py3Dmol code that shows the C-alpha trace and the ligand (Angstrom):
import py3Dmol

protein = """\
ATOM      1  CA  MET A   1     -27.208 108.959 195.351  1.00  0.00           C
ATOM      2  CA  ARG A   2     -25.493 105.583 195.171  1.00  0.00           C
ATOM      3  CA  GLU A   3     -21.771 105.797 195.840  1.00  0.00           C
ATOM      4  CA  THR A   4     -20.826 102.545 194.143  1.00  0.00           C
ATOM      5  CA  THR A   5     -21.728 101.455 190.632  1.00  0.00           C
ATOM      6  CA  LEU A   6     -21.675  98.025 189.065  1.00  0.00           C
ATOM      7  CA  ALA A   7     -21.510  97.623 185.290  1.00  0.00           C
ATOM      8  CA  PRO A   8     -20.708  94.762 182.906  1.00  0.00           C
ATOM      9  CA  ASP A   9     -17.363  96.343 182.055  1.00  0.00           C
ATOM     10  CA  ASP A  10     -16.278  96.078 185.704  1.00  0.00           C
ATOM     11  CA  LEU A  11     -16.428  92.295 185.359  1.00  0.00           C
ATOM     12  CA  VAL A  12     -13.906  89.771 184.068  1.00  0.00           C
ATOM     13  CA  LEU A  13     -15.110  86.252 183.216  1.00  0.00           C
ATOM     14  CA  PRO A  14     -12.810  83.235 183.634  1.00  0.00           C
ATOM     15  CA  TYR A  15     -12.706  80.431 181.037  1.00  0.00           C
ATOM     16  CA  PHE A  16     -11.434  76.886 181.481  1.00  0.00           C
ATOM     17  CA  VAL A  17     -10.247  75.720 178.097  1.00  0.00           C
ATOM     18  CA  VAL A  18      -9.670  72.047 177.337  1.00  0.00           C
ATOM     19  CA  PRO A  19      -8.140  70.263 174.332  1.00  0.00           C
ATOM     20  CA  GLY A  20     -10.361  68.708 171.685  1.00  0.00           C
ATOM     21  CA  GLU A  21     -13.326  69.858 169.646  1.00  0.00           C
ATOM     22  CA  GLY A  22     -16.966  70.345 170.459  1.00  0.00           C
ATOM     23  CA  VAL A  23     -16.315  69.901 174.178  1.00  0.00           C
ATOM     24  CA  ARG A  24     -18.559  71.592 176.714  1.00  0.00           C
ATOM     25  CA  SER A  25     -18.434  69.778 180.039  1.00  0.00           C
ATOM     26  CA  PRO A  26     -20.229  71.190 183.040  1.00  0.00           C
ATOM     27  CA  ILE A  27     -18.187  71.615 186.220  1.00  0.00           C
ATOM     28  CA  SER A  28     -20.356  70.033 188.903  1.00  0.00           C
ATOM     29  CA  SER A  29     -19.158  72.237 191.756  1.00  0.00           C
ATOM     30  CA  MET A  30     -19.617  75.417 189.695  1.00  0.00           C
ATOM     31  CA  PRO A  31     -23.149  75.249 188.258  1.00  0.00           C
ATOM     32  CA  GLY A  32     -23.406  77.337 185.085  1.00  0.00           C
ATOM     33  CA  ILE A  33     -19.690  77.146 184.280  1.00  0.00           C
ATOM     34  CA  ASP A  34     -18.320  74.663 181.729  1.00  0.00           C
ATOM     35  CA  GLN A  35     -14.954  73.552 180.529  1.00  0.00           C
ATOM     36  CA  VAL A  36     -14.961  74.388 176.812  1.00  0.00           C
ATOM     37  CA  SER A  37     -12.772  73.586 173.832  1.00  0.00           C
ATOM     38  CA  VAL A  38     -11.162  76.272 171.694  1.00  0.00           C
ATOM     39  CA  ASP A  39     -13.815  76.062 168.944  1.00  0.00           C
ATOM     40  CA  ALA A  40     -16.463  77.356 171.374  1.00  0.00           C
ATOM     41  CA  LEU A  41     -14.603  80.580 172.059  1.00  0.00           C
ATOM     42  CA  ALA A  42     -15.595  82.586 168.979  1.00  0.00           C
ATOM     43  CA  GLY A  43     -19.250  82.171 169.951  1.00  0.00           C
ATOM     44  CA  GLU A  44     -18.410  83.058 173.551  1.00  0.00           C
ATOM     45  CA  ALA A  45     -16.641  86.237 172.430  1.00  0.00           C
ATOM     46  CA  ARG A  46     -19.740  87.306 170.476  1.00  0.00           C
ATOM     47  CA  GLU A  47     -21.964  86.649 173.461  1.00  0.00           C
ATOM     48  CA  LEU A  48     -19.693  88.684 175.749  1.00  0.00           C
ATOM     49  CA  ALA A  49     -19.699  91.592 173.304  1.00  0.00           C
ATOM     50  CA  SER A  50     -23.496  91.581 173.300  1.00  0.00           C
ATOM     51  CA  LEU A  51     -23.488  91.571 177.115  1.00  0.00           C
ATOM     52  CA  GLY A  52     -20.948  94.386 177.422  1.00  0.00           C
ATOM     53  CA  ILE A  53     -18.338  92.210 179.163  1.00  0.00           C
ATOM     54  CA  LYS A  54     -14.954  93.391 177.959  1.00  0.00           C
ATOM     55  CA  ALA A  55     -12.397  91.087 179.515  1.00  0.00           C
ATOM     56  CA  VAL A  56     -11.758  87.406 180.151  1.00  0.00           C
ATOM     57  CA  VAL A  57      -9.163  85.375 182.041  1.00  0.00           C
ATOM     58  CA  VAL A  58      -8.079  82.176 180.336  1.00  0.00           C
ATOM     59  CA  PHE A  59      -7.043  79.028 182.201  1.00  0.00           C
ATOM     60  CA  GLY A  60      -5.859  76.014 180.234  1.00  0.00           C
ATOM     61  CA  ILE A  61      -6.127  72.329 180.982  1.00  0.00           C
ATOM     62  CA  PRO A  62      -3.334  70.702 178.967  1.00  0.00           C
ATOM     63  CA  SER A  63      -3.556  67.395 177.129  1.00  0.00           C
ATOM     64  CA  SER A  64      -0.706  66.003 179.194  1.00  0.00           C
ATOM     65  CA  LYS A  65       1.033  66.920 182.423  1.00  0.00           C
ATOM     66  CA  ASP A  66       4.619  66.258 183.486  1.00  0.00           C
ATOM     67  CA  ALA A  67       6.973  67.203 186.295  1.00  0.00           C
ATOM     68  CA  LEU A  68       8.203  70.260 184.374  1.00  0.00           C
ATOM     69  CA  GLY A  69       4.885  71.566 183.055  1.00  0.00           C
ATOM     70  CA  LEU A  70       6.255  71.614 179.499  1.00  0.00           C
ATOM     71  CA  GLU A  71       2.942  72.264 177.767  1.00  0.00           C
ATOM     72  CA  SER A  72       2.581  75.599 179.576  1.00  0.00           C
ATOM     73  CA  TYR A  73       4.749  77.398 177.030  1.00  0.00           C
ATOM     74  CA  ALA A  74       4.069  75.262 173.936  1.00  0.00           C
ATOM     75  CA  GLU A  75       3.261  77.336 170.855  1.00  0.00           C
ATOM     76  CA  ASP A  76       0.196  75.198 170.153  1.00  0.00           C
ATOM     77  CA  GLY A  77      -0.731  74.768 173.831  1.00  0.00           C
ATOM     78  CA  VAL A  78      -4.365  75.082 174.776  1.00  0.00           C
ATOM     79  CA  VAL A  79      -4.079  78.609 176.196  1.00  0.00           C
ATOM     80  CA  GLN A  80      -2.068  79.825 173.220  1.00  0.00           C
ATOM     81  CA  GLN A  81      -4.761  78.466 170.875  1.00  0.00           C
ATOM     82  CA  ALA A  82      -7.494  79.958 173.022  1.00  0.00           C
ATOM     83  CA  VAL A  83      -5.904  83.410 172.924  1.00  0.00           C
ATOM     84  CA  ARG A  84      -5.679  83.311 169.128  1.00  0.00           C
ATOM     85  CA  ALA A  85      -9.302  82.181 168.836  1.00  0.00           C
ATOM     86  CA  LEU A  86     -10.576  84.925 171.158  1.00  0.00           C
ATOM     87  CA  LYS A  87      -8.561  87.711 169.546  1.00  0.00           C
ATOM     88  CA  ASP A  88      -9.526  86.532 166.028  1.00  0.00           C
ATOM     89  CA  ALA A  89     -13.171  86.578 167.053  1.00  0.00           C
ATOM     90  CA  ASP A  90     -13.013  90.005 168.704  1.00  0.00           C
ATOM     91  CA  SER A  91      -9.810  92.001 168.697  1.00  0.00           C
ATOM     92  CA  GLU A  92     -11.378  94.458 171.180  1.00  0.00           C
ATOM     93  CA  LEU A  93     -11.893  91.794 173.857  1.00  0.00           C
ATOM     94  CA  VAL A  94      -9.229  92.154 176.546  1.00  0.00           C
ATOM     95  CA  VAL A  95      -7.614  88.758 177.028  1.00  0.00           C
ATOM     96  CA  VAL A  96      -5.865  88.040 180.309  1.00  0.00           C
ATOM     97  CA  THR A  97      -3.947  84.775 180.666  1.00  0.00           C
ATOM     98  CA  ASP A  98      -3.140  83.015 183.903  1.00  0.00           C
ATOM     99  CA  VAL A  99       0.587  82.377 184.226  1.00  0.00           C
ATOM    100  CA  CYS A 100       1.284  79.509 186.607  1.00  0.00           C
ATOM    101  CA  LEU A 101       2.542  75.959 186.435  1.00  0.00           C
ATOM    102  CA  CYS A 102      -0.016  74.230 188.666  1.00  0.00           C
ATOM    103  CA  GLU A 103      -2.357  73.243 185.835  1.00  0.00           C
ATOM    104  CA  TYR A 104       0.551  71.803 183.851  1.00  0.00           C
ATOM    105  CA  THR A 105       2.568  69.855 186.383  1.00  0.00           C
ATOM    106  CA  ASP A 106       1.687  66.257 187.229  1.00  0.00           C
ATOM    107  CA  HIS A 107       2.260  67.033 190.920  1.00  0.00           C
ATOM    108  CA  GLY A 108      -0.070  70.074 190.718  1.00  0.00           C
ATOM    109  CA  HIS A 109       2.354  72.510 192.339  1.00  0.00           C
ATOM    110  CA  CYS A 110       2.985  76.021 191.048  1.00  0.00           C
ATOM    111  CA  GLY A 111       6.633  75.463 190.180  1.00  0.00           C
ATOM    112  CA  LEU A 112       9.476  73.035 189.793  1.00  0.00           C
ATOM    113  CA  LEU A 113      10.110  70.981 192.911  1.00  0.00           C
ATOM    114  CA  ASP A 114      13.274  69.973 194.703  1.00  0.00           C
ATOM    115  CA  SER A 115      13.837  66.419 195.890  1.00  0.00           C
ATOM    116  CA  GLU A 116      11.968  67.135 199.112  1.00  0.00           C
ATOM    117  CA  GLY A 117       8.917  68.489 197.297  1.00  0.00           C
ATOM    118  CA  TYR A 118       9.503  72.210 197.952  1.00  0.00           C
ATOM    119  CA  VAL A 119       8.855  74.700 195.156  1.00  0.00           C
ATOM    120  CA  LEU A 120      12.129  75.901 193.639  1.00  0.00           C
ATOM    121  CA  ASN A 121      11.393  79.613 193.466  1.00  0.00           C
ATOM    122  CA  ASP A 122      14.218  81.002 191.370  1.00  0.00           C
ATOM    123  CA  GLU A 123      14.402  78.085 188.931  1.00  0.00           C
ATOM    124  CA  THR A 124      10.674  78.480 188.290  1.00  0.00           C
ATOM    125  CA  LEU A 125      10.933  82.199 187.458  1.00  0.00           C
ATOM    126  CA  GLU A 126      12.671  81.499 184.176  1.00  0.00           C
ATOM    127  CA  ILE A 127       9.813  79.198 183.148  1.00  0.00           C
ATOM    128  CA  LEU A 128       7.185  81.790 184.098  1.00  0.00           C
ATOM    129  CA  GLY A 129       8.988  84.194 181.745  1.00  0.00           C
ATOM    130  CA  ARG A 130       8.775  81.639 178.943  1.00  0.00           C
ATOM    131  CA  ILE A 131       5.071  81.078 179.574  1.00  0.00           C
ATOM    132  CA  ALA A 132       4.380  84.823 179.496  1.00  0.00           C
ATOM    133  CA  VAL A 133       6.304  85.256 176.231  1.00  0.00           C
ATOM    134  CA  SER A 134       4.426  82.363 174.627  1.00  0.00           C
ATOM    135  CA  HIS A 135       1.107  83.936 175.654  1.00  0.00           C
ATOM    136  CA  ALA A 136       2.280  87.293 174.295  1.00  0.00           C
ATOM    137  CA  GLU A 137       3.244  85.685 170.998  1.00  0.00           C
ATOM    138  CA  ALA A 138      -0.269  84.253 170.784  1.00  0.00           C
ATOM    139  CA  GLY A 139      -1.622  87.795 171.234  1.00  0.00           C
ATOM    140  CA  THR A 140      -2.634  88.108 174.874  1.00  0.00           C
ATOM    141  CA  ASP A 141      -3.134  91.636 176.195  1.00  0.00           C
ATOM    142  CA  VAL A 142      -2.402  90.986 179.850  1.00  0.00           C
ATOM    143  CA  VAL A 143      -0.567  88.228 181.697  1.00  0.00           C
ATOM    144  CA  ALA A 144      -1.617  87.409 185.229  1.00  0.00           C
ATOM    145  CA  PRO A 145       1.007  85.522 187.211  1.00  0.00           C
ATOM    146  CA  SER A 146      -0.899  83.683 189.941  1.00  0.00           C
ATOM    147  CA  GLY A 147       1.729  81.615 191.701  1.00  0.00           C
ATOM    148  CA  MET A 148       2.876  84.170 194.319  1.00  0.00           C
ATOM    149  CA  LEU A 149       6.504  83.258 193.682  1.00  0.00           C
ATOM    150  CA  ASP A 150       9.049  85.833 194.843  1.00  0.00           C
ATOM    151  CA  GLY A 151      10.304  87.946 191.957  1.00  0.00           C
ATOM    152  CA  MET A 152       7.737  86.701 189.435  1.00  0.00           C
ATOM    153  CA  VAL A 153       6.659  90.133 188.223  1.00  0.00           C
ATOM    154  CA  GLY A 154      10.214  91.327 187.610  1.00  0.00           C
ATOM    155  CA  ALA A 155      11.192  88.103 185.863  1.00  0.00           C
ATOM    156  CA  ILE A 156       8.124  88.226 183.610  1.00  0.00           C
ATOM    157  CA  ARG A 157       8.583  91.934 182.810  1.00  0.00           C
ATOM    158  CA  GLY A 158      12.200  91.243 181.838  1.00  0.00           C
ATOM    159  CA  ALA A 159      11.269  88.286 179.640  1.00  0.00           C
ATOM    160  CA  LEU A 160       8.438  90.190 177.919  1.00  0.00           C
ATOM    161  CA  ASP A 161      10.592  93.248 177.270  1.00  0.00           C
ATOM    162  CA  SER A 162      13.494  91.276 175.864  1.00  0.00           C
ATOM    163  CA  GLY A 163      11.023  89.465 173.617  1.00  0.00           C
ATOM    164  CA  ALA A 164       9.738  92.833 172.296  1.00  0.00           C
ATOM    165  CA  HIS A 165       6.419  92.522 174.121  1.00  0.00           C
ATOM    166  CA  GLU A 166       6.660  95.801 176.030  1.00  0.00           C
ATOM    167  CA  ARG A 167       2.973  96.486 175.489  1.00  0.00           C
ATOM    168  CA  VAL A 168       1.761  93.356 177.241  1.00  0.00           C
ATOM    169  CA  ALA A 169       0.648  94.374 180.727  1.00  0.00           C
ATOM    170  CA  ILE A 170       1.066  92.462 183.987  1.00  0.00           C
ATOM    171  CA  LEU A 171      -1.862  92.002 186.346  1.00  0.00           C
ATOM    172  CA  SER A 172      -0.214  90.490 189.378  1.00  0.00           C
ATOM    173  CA  TYR A 173      -2.018  88.242 191.829  1.00  0.00           C
ATOM    174  CA  ALA A 174      -0.002  90.195 194.338  1.00  0.00           C
ATOM    175  CA  VAL A 175      -2.039  89.219 197.355  1.00  0.00           C
ATOM    176  CA  LYS A 176      -3.238  85.659 197.189  1.00  0.00           C
ATOM    177  CA  TYR A 177      -4.201  83.739 200.269  1.00  0.00           C
ATOM    178  CA  ALA A 178      -3.823  79.994 200.821  1.00  0.00           C
ATOM    179  CA  SER A 179      -7.603  79.679 200.840  1.00  0.00           C
ATOM    180  CA  ALA A 180     -10.068  76.834 201.214  1.00  0.00           C
ATOM    181  CA  PHE A 181     -12.319  78.694 198.764  1.00  0.00           C
ATOM    182  CA  TYR A 182     -10.356  77.525 195.694  1.00  0.00           C
ATOM    183  CA  GLY A 183     -11.847  74.031 196.062  1.00  0.00           C
ATOM    184  CA  PRO A 184     -14.199  74.047 193.042  1.00  0.00           C
ATOM    185  CA  PHE A 185     -11.533  75.693 190.864  1.00  0.00           C
ATOM    186  CA  ARG A 186      -9.300  72.725 191.430  1.00  0.00           C
ATOM    187  CA  GLU A 187     -11.980  70.505 189.916  1.00  0.00           C
ATOM    188  CA  ALA A 188     -12.426  72.955 187.042  1.00  0.00           C
ATOM    189  CA  ALA A 189      -8.726  73.365 186.288  1.00  0.00           C
ATOM    190  CA  GLU A 190      -7.737  69.859 187.335  1.00  0.00           C
ATOM    191  CA  GLY A 191      -4.836  71.351 189.247  1.00  0.00           C
ATOM    192  CA  ALA A 192      -5.103  70.173 192.837  1.00  0.00           C
ATOM    193  CA  PRO A 193      -1.730  69.533 194.425  1.00  0.00           C
ATOM    194  CA  SER A 194      -1.175  65.767 194.595  1.00  0.00           C
ATOM    195  CA  PHE A 195       0.450  66.201 198.001  1.00  0.00           C
ATOM    196  CA  GLY A 196       0.937  69.021 200.496  1.00  0.00           C
ATOM    197  CA  ASP A 197      -0.511  72.501 200.012  1.00  0.00           C
ATOM    198  CA  ARG A 198       0.477  75.976 198.824  1.00  0.00           C
ATOM    199  CA  ARG A 199       1.159  77.548 202.158  1.00  0.00           C
ATOM    200  CA  SER A 200       4.866  77.932 201.444  1.00  0.00           C
ATOM    201  CA  HIS A 201       4.120  80.707 198.936  1.00  0.00           C
ATOM    202  CA  GLN A 202       0.470  81.750 199.348  1.00  0.00           C
ATOM    203  CA  MET A 203      -0.491  83.976 202.269  1.00  0.00           C
ATOM    204  CA  ASP A 204      -1.878  83.161 205.684  1.00  0.00           C
ATOM    205  CA  PRO A 205      -5.525  84.300 206.016  1.00  0.00           C
ATOM    206  CA  GLY A 206      -4.595  85.901 209.335  1.00  0.00           C
ATOM    207  CA  ASN A 207      -2.218  88.406 207.738  1.00  0.00           C
ATOM    208  CA  ALA A 208      -3.095  91.794 206.267  1.00  0.00           C
ATOM    209  CA  ARG A 209       0.005  93.962 206.829  1.00  0.00           C
ATOM    210  CA  GLU A 210       2.008  91.374 204.908  1.00  0.00           C
ATOM    211  CA  ALA A 211      -0.363  91.949 201.977  1.00  0.00           C
ATOM    212  CA  LEU A 212       0.939  95.503 201.658  1.00  0.00           C
ATOM    213  CA  LEU A 213       4.500  94.235 201.521  1.00  0.00           C
ATOM    214  CA  GLU A 214       3.602  91.693 198.838  1.00  0.00           C
ATOM    215  CA  ALA A 215       1.845  94.381 196.821  1.00  0.00           C
ATOM    216  CA  ALA A 216       4.742  96.827 197.236  1.00  0.00           C
ATOM    217  CA  LEU A 217       7.241  94.278 195.940  1.00  0.00           C
ATOM    218  CA  ASP A 218       5.126  93.683 192.828  1.00  0.00           C
ATOM    219  CA  VAL A 219       4.656  97.406 192.213  1.00  0.00           C
ATOM    220  CA  GLU A 220       8.399  97.895 192.481  1.00  0.00           C
ATOM    221  CA  GLN A 221       8.965  95.131 189.938  1.00  0.00           C
ATOM    222  CA  GLY A 222       6.652  96.745 187.401  1.00  0.00           C
ATOM    223  CA  ALA A 223       3.147  95.381 187.973  1.00  0.00           C
ATOM    224  CA  ASP A 224       0.590  97.361 185.950  1.00  0.00           C
ATOM    225  CA  ALA A 225      -2.353  96.257 188.064  1.00  0.00           C
ATOM    226  CA  LEU A 226      -2.819  94.324 191.290  1.00  0.00           C
ATOM    227  CA  MET A 227      -5.197  91.631 192.398  1.00  0.00           C
ATOM    228  CA  VAL A 228      -6.428  90.482 195.784  1.00  0.00           C
ATOM    229  CA  LYS A 229      -7.792  86.952 196.030  1.00  0.00           C
ATOM    230  CA  PRO A 230     -10.188  85.682 197.339  1.00  0.00           C
ATOM    231  CA  ALA A 231     -12.463  88.693 197.660  1.00  0.00           C
ATOM    232  CA  LEU A 232     -15.200  88.227 200.243  1.00  0.00           C
ATOM    233  CA  GLY A 233     -13.220  87.357 203.334  1.00  0.00           C
ATOM    234  CA  TYR A 234     -10.580  89.909 202.360  1.00  0.00           C
ATOM    235  CA  LEU A 235     -12.475  93.142 201.717  1.00  0.00           C
ATOM    236  CA  ASP A 236     -10.351  94.896 204.338  1.00  0.00           C
ATOM    237  CA  VAL A 237      -7.278  93.888 202.359  1.00  0.00           C
ATOM    238  CA  VAL A 238      -8.846  95.201 199.134  1.00  0.00           C
ATOM    239  CA  THR A 239      -9.426  98.542 200.862  1.00  0.00           C
ATOM    240  CA  ARG A 240      -5.933  98.716 202.291  1.00  0.00           C
ATOM    241  CA  VAL A 241      -4.265  97.903 198.986  1.00  0.00           C
ATOM    242  CA  ARG A 242      -6.536 100.441 197.239  1.00  0.00           C
ATOM    243  CA  GLU A 243      -5.501 103.128 199.708  1.00  0.00           C
ATOM    244  CA  ARG A 244      -1.797 102.314 199.664  1.00  0.00           C
ATOM    245  CA  PHE A 245      -1.537 102.139 195.859  1.00  0.00           C
ATOM    246  CA  PRO A 246      -4.190 104.543 194.577  1.00  0.00           C
ATOM    247  CA  GLU A 247      -2.460 104.940 191.239  1.00  0.00           C
ATOM    248  CA  LEU A 248      -2.788 101.309 190.157  1.00  0.00           C
ATOM    249  CA  PRO A 249      -5.910  99.542 188.935  1.00  0.00           C
ATOM    250  CA  LEU A 250      -7.032  96.966 191.469  1.00  0.00           C
ATOM    251  CA  ALA A 251      -8.859  93.721 190.790  1.00  0.00           C
ATOM    252  CA  ALA A 252     -10.418  91.315 193.248  1.00  0.00           C
ATOM    253  CA  TYR A 253     -11.123  87.667 192.480  1.00  0.00           C
ATOM    254  CA  ASN A 254     -14.555  86.456 193.600  1.00  0.00           C
ATOM    255  CA  VAL A 255     -13.295  82.864 193.623  1.00  0.00           C
ATOM    256  CA  SER A 256     -14.884  79.532 192.819  1.00  0.00           C
ATOM    257  CA  GLY A 257     -15.870  78.670 196.407  1.00  0.00           C
ATOM    258  CA  GLU A 258     -17.535  82.052 196.870  1.00  0.00           C
ATOM    259  CA  TYR A 259     -19.484  81.453 193.653  1.00  0.00           C
ATOM    260  CA  ALA A 260     -20.406  77.893 194.626  1.00  0.00           C
ATOM    261  CA  MET A 261     -21.799  79.034 197.990  1.00  0.00           C
ATOM    262  CA  VAL A 262     -24.228  81.436 196.334  1.00  0.00           C
ATOM    263  CA  LYS A 263     -25.195  78.919 193.653  1.00  0.00           C
ATOM    264  CA  VAL A 264     -25.835  76.019 195.995  1.00  0.00           C
ATOM    265  CA  ALA A 265     -27.805  78.121 198.458  1.00  0.00           C
ATOM    266  CA  ALA A 266     -29.867  79.579 195.605  1.00  0.00           C
ATOM    267  CA  ALA A 267     -30.486  76.109 194.154  1.00  0.00           C
ATOM    268  CA  ASN A 268     -31.926  75.098 197.514  1.00  0.00           C
ATOM    269  CA  GLY A 269     -34.122  78.175 197.639  1.00  0.00           C
ATOM    270  CA  TRP A 270     -32.169  79.534 200.621  1.00  0.00           C
ATOM    271  CA  LEU A 271     -30.948  82.697 198.908  1.00  0.00           C
ATOM    272  CA  ASP A 272     -32.227  84.889 196.112  1.00  0.00           C
ATOM    273  CA  GLU A 273     -29.414  84.338 193.618  1.00  0.00           C
ATOM    274  CA  ARG A 274     -29.788  87.592 191.772  1.00  0.00           C
ATOM    275  CA  ALA A 275     -29.975  89.748 194.879  1.00  0.00           C
ATOM    276  CA  ALA A 276     -27.116  87.873 196.548  1.00  0.00           C
ATOM    277  CA  ALA A 277     -24.773  87.987 193.547  1.00  0.00           C
ATOM    278  CA  LEU A 278     -25.432  91.678 192.902  1.00  0.00           C
ATOM    279  CA  GLU A 279     -24.850  92.446 196.575  1.00  0.00           C
ATOM    280  CA  VAL A 280     -21.606  90.482 196.680  1.00  0.00           C
ATOM    281  CA  LEU A 281     -20.218  92.218 193.595  1.00  0.00           C
ATOM    282  CA  THR A 282     -21.363  95.679 194.657  1.00  0.00           C
ATOM    283  CA  CYS A 283     -19.660  95.196 198.026  1.00  0.00           C
ATOM    284  CA  ILE A 284     -16.413  94.082 196.413  1.00  0.00           C
ATOM    285  CA  ARG A 285     -16.514  97.240 194.282  1.00  0.00           C
ATOM    286  CA  ARG A 286     -17.364  99.351 197.356  1.00  0.00           C
ATOM    287  CA  ALA A 287     -14.313  97.977 199.158  1.00  0.00           C
ATOM    288  CA  GLY A 288     -12.192  99.478 196.375  1.00  0.00           C
ATOM    289  CA  ALA A 289     -11.868  97.017 193.493  1.00  0.00           C
ATOM    290  CA  ASP A 290     -11.989  98.534 190.012  1.00  0.00           C
ATOM    291  CA  LEU A 291     -12.448  95.110 188.449  1.00  0.00           C
ATOM    292  CA  VAL A 292     -14.008  91.930 189.741  1.00  0.00           C
ATOM    293  CA  VAL A 293     -13.084  88.563 188.312  1.00  0.00           C
ATOM    294  CA  THR A 294     -16.274  86.562 188.720  1.00  0.00           C
ATOM    295  CA  TYR A 295     -18.092  83.501 187.440  1.00  0.00           C
ATOM    296  CA  HIS A 296     -21.358  85.437 187.879  1.00  0.00           C
ATOM    297  CA  ALA A 297     -20.326  87.832 185.081  1.00  0.00           C
ATOM    298  CA  LYS A 298     -22.725  86.719 182.339  1.00  0.00           C
ATOM    299  CA  ASP A 299     -25.738  86.486 184.642  1.00  0.00           C
ATOM    300  CA  VAL A 300     -25.005  89.834 186.214  1.00  0.00           C
ATOM    301  CA  ALA A 301     -24.527  91.493 182.838  1.00  0.00           C
ATOM    302  CA  ARG A 302     -27.915  90.114 181.782  1.00  0.00           C
ATOM    303  CA  TRP A 303     -29.571  91.362 184.962  1.00  0.00           C
ATOM    304  CA  LEU A 304     -28.005  94.771 184.569  1.00  0.00           C
ATOM    305  CA  GLN A 305     -29.157  94.931 180.945  1.00  0.00           C
ATOM    306  CA  GLY A 306     -32.628  94.049 182.121  1.00  0.00           C
ATOM    307  CA  GLY A 307     -32.354  97.269 184.071  1.00  0.00           C
ATOM    308  CA  ALA A 308     -32.988  95.960 187.566  1.00  0.00           C
ATOM    309  CA  ALA A 309     -29.971  95.972 189.830  1.00  0.00           C
TER     310      ALA A 309
END
"""
ligand_1 = """\
16
PBG
C -3.649 79.040 190.214
C -4.988 79.603 190.455
C -5.943 79.153 191.385
C -7.061 79.974 191.230
C -6.777 80.891 190.214
N -5.483 80.657 189.772
C -5.900 77.998 192.307
C -4.909 77.926 193.383
O -4.137 78.819 193.674
O -4.901 76.867 194.002
C -8.337 79.870 192.001
C -9.495 80.607 191.458
C -10.816 80.197 191.983
O -10.946 79.480 192.995
O -11.816 80.599 191.375
N -3.341 78.953 188.855
"""
view = py3Dmol.view(width=600, height=400)
view.addModel(protein, "pdb")
view.setStyle({"model": 0}, {"cartoon": {"style": "trace"}})
view.addModel(ligand_1, "xyz")
view.setStyle({"model": 1}, {"stick": {}})
view.zoomTo()
view.show()
C-alpha cells in the first residue's frame, strides 16, 4: 500500500577525487566519506554495480588553484581522469560531473571576479562551456552546472552542441539556496570562499516563488533535468518544481550538512542511523524527487538489499 518507493537506482553517490595515487583520506565532518584518488575508482564502480547504484556525481580537487580556475578544463585534470576511469571500469555507470569554478579558483568563488570581488557572470559562462566540453570529451554522460549563474544552461548547451556533444545531458542545479548546510562539503571539496559568500547568485532560503522562475529559465535554455538543493528544508520547493515541470526528471541534493547531522547524532546514540536515513530519503522521494543525490547511498543500498527498509 506504500505510495513512495526507495530503491538503490533512485540514488546518486557523490565522489571527491584528488590527485595522486593510493589516496583515501577520510573527511572528518562526513564520517564514511573519503577523498579518493583516480586509481580507487575502478574498485568503487564495481562495488556500486554490486549494490545496484547506477549513477555518481564527480567533484574534483585540483592539484593547483589560481584566480582563473585553469585546471577545471584541463584535458588531464582530475575530473577528466576520474570520468575516464569510471567509464572504463563500467560503461553502464551514469557519470555526472559538477561544472563550477569554486573548487578550482584560489579565491573559492564560482566564477571570475571583478576588481571589487563580484562574480563576473557573463565572462564566466564561456569558461563553464569549456569545462563542460572537456568533461564530455572525457566521456561524461551528464554535466551538472552548480554555480547558479544566469544563462549557464544555455551557454553550456551551446558549447556542447558546437563541440558535437549533443548527447551529453544537462542536469541543472536550477534551484540552489545559499545554505549553511554546505559546510562539510567545503571541507571535502576544499572550496570555501576565501572572503564573502555566495548570496549574490545562490537563492535566499526565504524564497520559493523565485525557485519556479529559476527553474523556468533553465528549462527554457534546454535543461534535461532539474535539481533542488538542499533537500530537507526545501521539500515544499521540490514539490512545487515537480508540479510545475512534470515532464522533467527532478533530483534533490541531500547535502553534506544534512548527512553530517544524521551521522553525528547516530554516533552519539541519539538517532537510529538506519531508520533516520531511510526516513529522510523516503520523504525526499515523497516530496517529488525522482533522484536523490546522497552520501548515504551505499549504506542505504546495503540496507535495502538486506531486505529491511
Ligand atoms: C559547488 C557545490 C557545492 C555543493 C555542491 N556543489 C558547494 C557550494 O555551493 O558552496 C554542496 C554539496 C553538499 O553540501 O553536499 N560546486
